[in-house]
C-alpha positions as CSV (number, residue, x, y, z in Angstrom):
1,M,64.6,135.4,-43.4
2,E,66.2,137.0,-40.5
3,F,69.9,138.4,-40.5
4,N,71.1,135.5,-38.4
5,E,69.8,133.1,-40.7
6,K,71.4,135.0,-43.7
7,L,74.6,135.1,-42.2
8,Q,74.7,131.6,-41.3
9,E,73.5,130.5,-44.8
10,L,76.3,132.9,-46.3
11,R,79.1,131.6,-43.9
12,K,78.5,127.9,-45.0
13,S,78.1,128.9,-48.7
14,K,81.9,129.5,-48.3
15,A,82.3,126.5,-46.1
16,L,83.8,128.7,-43.3
17,T,83.5,128.0,-39.6
18,Q,82.6,130.7,-37.0
19,E,86.2,131.3,-36.2
20,E,87.5,131.7,-39.7
21,L,84.8,134.3,-40.5
22,A,85.5,135.9,-37.2
23,E,89.2,136.2,-38.4
24,V,88.0,137.5,-41.7
25,L,85.7,140.3,-40.0
26,C,88.4,141.1,-37.5
27,V,86.2,140.3,-34.7
28,S,85.9,137.4,-31.9
29,R,84.4,134.1,-32.5
30,A,81.9,135.0,-29.7
31,A,80.6,138.0,-31.6
32,V,80.0,135.9,-34.7
33,A,78.1,133.2,-32.7
34,K,76.0,136.0,-31.0
35,W,74.9,137.4,-34.4
36,E,74.0,134.0,-35.6
37,S,72.0,133.0,-32.7
38,G,70.0,136.1,-33.1
39,R,71.1,137.7,-29.7
40,G,72.3,140.7,-31.4
41,L,73.5,142.6,-34.4
42,P,76.9,143.6,-35.6
43,S,78.1,147.2,-35.7
44,I,77.5,149.2,-38.9
45,D,81.2,148.7,-39.9
46,S,80.8,145.0,-39.3
47,I,77.7,145.0,-41.5
48,K,79.7,146.8,-44.4
49,D,82.5,144.1,-44.1
50,I,80.0,141.3,-44.3
51,S,78.5,142.9,-47.1
52,E,81.8,143.3,-49.1
53,Y,83.2,140.1,-48.2
54,F,80.0,138.1,-49.4
55,S,79.4,140.3,-52.3
56,V,75.7,141.4,-51.0
57,S,74.1,144.5,-50.5
58,I,73.6,145.8,-47.1
59,D,69.6,146.0,-48.1
60,D,69.9,142.2,-48.5
61,L,71.4,141.7,-45.0
62,L,69.1,144.2,-43.1
63,S,65.7,145.6,-43.7
64,G,65.6,149.5,-43.9
65,E,64.1,149.6,-40.5
66,K,66.9,147.6,-38.7
67,I,69.3,149.7,-40.7
68,L,68.0,152.9,-39.2
69,S,67.8,151.2,-35.6
70,L,71.3,150.2,-35.8
71,A,72.4,153.7,-37.0
72,E,70.5,155.3,-34.0
73,R,72.1,152.7,-31.7
74,E,75.6,153.5,-32.9
75,S,75.1,157.1,-32.7
76,K,73.9,156.7,-29.0
77,I,76.9,154.5,-28.2
78,R,79.5,157.1,-29.6
79,I,77.9,160.0,-27.9
80,Q,78.0,158.0,-24.8
81,S,81.6,156.8,-25.2
82,F,82.5,160.7,-25.8
83,C,80.8,161.7,-22.6
84,E,82.8,159.0,-20.6
85,L,86.1,160.2,-22.3
86,L,85.2,164.0,-21.3
87,L,84.5,162.8,-17.6
88,G,87.8,161.1,-17.8
89,I,89.7,164.3,-19.2
90,T,87.9,166.5,-17.0
91,D,89.5,164.6,-14.0
92,L,92.9,165.3,-15.2
93,F,92.0,169.0,-14.5
94,A,92.7,168.1,-11.0
95,I,96.4,168.9,-11.8
96,L,95.6,172.5,-11.7
97,L,94.9,172.3,-8.1
98,V,98.5,171.5,-7.6
99,V,100.1,173.7,-10.3
100,L,98.1,176.9,-10.2
101,P,98.8,179.7,-7.6
102,L,95.9,179.1,-5.6
103,Y,97.1,178.9,-1.9
104,P,98.0,182.0,0.2
105,N,101.2,182.3,1.6
106,E,102.3,185.2,3.9
107,I,105.8,186.7,3.4
108,N,106.9,189.8,5.4
109,G,103.5,191.0,5.9
110,F,102.4,190.4,2.5
111,I,100.1,187.5,1.0
112,Y,101.3,186.0,-2.0
113,S,99.4,183.2,-4.0
114,V,101.5,179.9,-4.6
115,N,101.1,176.6,-5.8
116,L,100.7,173.4,-3.6
117,L,104.4,172.7,-4.4
118,N,105.4,175.9,-2.7
119,Y,102.4,176.1,-0.2
120,S,103.9,176.0,3.5
121,Q,101.5,177.7,5.8
122,T,99.3,175.1,6.7
123,T,99.5,171.7,8.9
124,D,101.3,168.9,7.4
125,I,98.2,166.8,7.7
126,N,96.2,169.4,5.6
127,L,99.0,169.3,2.8
128,K,99.1,165.4,2.9
129,I,95.3,165.3,2.4
130,Y,95.4,167.8,-0.4
131,W,98.0,165.6,-2.3
132,I,96.2,162.4,-1.7
133,I,92.7,163.6,-2.7
134,F,94.0,165.6,-5.8
135,L,96.1,162.8,-7.0
136,L,93.5,160.3,-6.6
137,L,91.2,162.3,-8.9
138,F,94.0,162.7,-11.6
139,I,94.7,158.9,-11.2
140,A,90.9,158.1,-11.6
141,G,90.8,160.3,-15.0
142,L,93.9,158.5,-16.1
143,V,92.5,155.0,-15.2
144,K,89.2,155.7,-16.8
145,I,90.6,156.7,-20.3
146,I,92.6,153.6,-20.1
147,M,89.4,151.8,-19.2
148,I,87.5,153.3,-22.1
149,K,90.4,152.3,-24.7
150,I,90.2,148.8,-23.8
151,N,86.3,148.7,-23.5
152,R,85.9,147.9,-19.7
153,G,82.2,149.1,-19.3
154,K,81.6,148.0,-15.7
155,C,85.2,149.4,-14.5
156,I,84.3,152.8,-16.5
157,A,81.1,153.0,-14.2
158,V,82.9,152.1,-11.0
159,I,85.5,154.6,-11.5
160,T,82.9,157.2,-12.6
161,D,81.3,156.9,-9.3
162,F,84.6,156.8,-7.4
163,S,85.8,160.2,-9.2
164,F,82.5,162.0,-8.3
165,I,82.8,160.9,-4.6
166,I,86.4,162.3,-4.6
167,N,85.4,165.4,-6.3
168,I,82.8,166.1,-3.7
169,V,85.3,165.5,-0.9
170,I,87.6,168.0,-2.6
171,V,85.0,170.6,-2.6
172,I,84.1,170.1,0.9
173,Y,87.6,169.8,2.4
174,L,88.8,172.9,0.6
175,S,85.8,174.5,1.9
176,L,86.6,173.3,5.5
177,T,90.2,174.8,5.1
178,R,89.1,177.8,3.4
179,Q,91.0,177.6,0.2
180,V,88.7,180.2,-1.6
181,Y,90.6,180.0,-5.0
182,A,91.1,176.2,-5.0
183,I,87.3,175.6,-4.2
184,I,86.5,177.8,-7.4
185,I,88.5,175.6,-9.7
186,S,87.4,172.2,-7.9
187,F,83.7,173.1,-8.1
188,F,84.1,174.3,-11.6
189,I,85.3,170.6,-12.3
190,L,82.5,169.1,-10.6
191,M,80.0,171.2,-12.5
192,I,81.6,170.3,-15.9
193,K,81.4,166.5,-14.7
194,A,77.7,167.0,-13.7
195,A,76.8,168.6,-16.9
196,V,78.3,165.8,-19.1
197,F,77.1,163.1,-17.0
198,I,73.6,164.4,-17.2
199,K,74.0,164.7,-21.1
200,K,75.1,160.9,-21.1
201,I,71.8,160.0,-19.0
202,K,69.7,161.9,-21.3
203,E,71.4,160.1,-24.4
204,N,70.7,156.7,-22.6
205,N,67.1,157.4,-21.9
206,M,66.3,158.5,-25.6
């Protein structure tokens, strides 16, 4: 007997509806319906909850092969989720481009490094573009972290693409305006993101 059939049988043995079982397991009714239709398996935690609630062993619910497959899937999901979180956190490093003394200001013949808040020896349009692109990257990081918390997969992918584009624009624009120290920081952020993204792709293809 397959897991979906066992779950239906166990649920009916306690005269529960799918909605009532969903409340017991703290999941949605749609999740229970999906499991019972054979279109998916619960997470390891939900399997444990089902096992405890119906007083059956995990081995009775799933074969050893399926348990192993489920554990591998969970591990892959956790790693990918962690990679996404790292990508979001890395975008928050854009604040360094604002607060660190990376920009040259000439005073009485001497050049001092100042942060963006005190940088004045450039055009107004340059300053506005700096603020816009740095804040866009920082906001992308914040939004991504929020999307991860509420589990919005499609939105996360769109924000990831957007943040990469913004990061590349930042590197190019800083190069054009010859902001050497700021280029190093922005390029470093981009390289960290690229390394994390490659790790995520590798995990997805394993």
